[in-house]
C-alpha positions in Angstrom: 0.0 0.0 0.0 1.3 3.5 -0.9 1.9 5.7 2.0 1.3 9.4 1.7 4.5 11.5 1.6 5.1 13.9 4.4 4.8 16.9 2.0 1.5 15.8 0.6 -0.2 19.0 1.6 2.4 21.1 -0.1 2.3 18.9 -3.3 -1.4 19.4 -3.6 -1.2 23.1 -2.8 1.4 23.6 -5.6 -0.7 21.6 -8.1 -3.9 23.5 -7.3 -2.0 26.8 -7.5 -0.8 25.8 -11.0 -4.1 24.4 -12.2 -6.6 26.8 -10.6 -4.5 29.8 -10.0 -6.8 32.7 -9.0 -10.0 30.8 -9.4 -11.8 28.3 -11.5 -13.6 30.2 -14.2 -15.7 27.2 -15.3 -16.9 26.6 -11.8 -17.9 30.2 -11.4 -20.5 29.6 -14.1 -22.4 27.4 -11.7 -24.7 29.1 -9.1 -22.9 29.4 -5.8 -25.8 27.6 -3.9 -25.9 24.6 -6.2 -25.0 21.3 -4.7 -23.6 18.4 -6.6 -23.0 14.7 -6.4 -20.6 12.6 -8.4 -19.6 9.0 -8.8 -16.1 8.1 -9.8 -15.8 4.8 -11.7 -12.9 3.0 -13.4 -13.1 2.3 -17.1 -10.6 -0.6 -17.1 -8.9 -3.0 -14.8 -6.3 -1.2 -12.6 -4.8 -0.9 -9.2 -6.3 2.1 -7.2 -3.5 4.4 -6.4 -3.7 8.0 -5.2 -6.4 8.2 -2.7 -4.4 10.4 -0.3 -3.9 13.0 -3.1 -7.5 12.9 -4.1 -8.7 13.4 -0.6 -6.3 16.2 0.0 -7.4 18.0 -3.1 -10.9 18.2 -1.9 -9.8 19.0 1.7 -8.0 22.0 0.3 -10.6 23.1 -2.2 -13.5 22.8 0.2 -13.5 20.9 3.5 -17.3 20.5 3.3 -16.9 18.1 0.3 -17.6 14.5 1.4 -15.8 11.6 -0.3 -17.1 8.1 0.4 -14.7 5.5 -0.8 -15.9 2.1 -2.1 -12.4 0.8 -2.9 -9.2 0.7 -0.9 -5.9 2.2 -1.8 -3.8 -0.5 -3.5 -6.8 -2.7 -4.4 -7.4 -4.2 -7.8 -10.4 -2.7 -9.5 -12.4 -3.9 -12.5 -14.0 -2.0 -15.4 -17.0 0.1 -14.3 -16.4 -0.4 -10.6 -17.5 2.4 -8.3 -14.4 3.9 -6.7 -16.1 6.7 -4.7 -19.0 9.0 -4.3 -18.5 12.8 -3.8 -21.0 15.2 -2.4 -20.7 18.9 -1.9 -21.0 22.4 -3.4 -21.0 22.0 -7.2 -18.4 24.7 -7.7 -16.0 22.8 -5.3 -16.6 19.5 -7.1 -15.8 21.1 -10.5 -12.7 22.7 -9.1 -11.4 19.6 -7.5 -11.9 17.4 -10.5 
């Protein structure tokens, strides 16, 4: 199982700064009070890797976003398997994705 690096928070902060910069213009097109839900599935067989980074992205974008995992880090997954469900403000979901 992959262990999160000690600088995970900084890695994600740098990636978000590069990707989002001063704001997510696409997300701003969605009304601020709109809520959203998403399901993340896999398209092909794989090994799930990166949950700590995924979780940290949403923690930094908006701590109110809830991620409910259906697969464990390091587990083998099959095509069309549900990996997680995400619920929260629609703008935050769009920014995090």
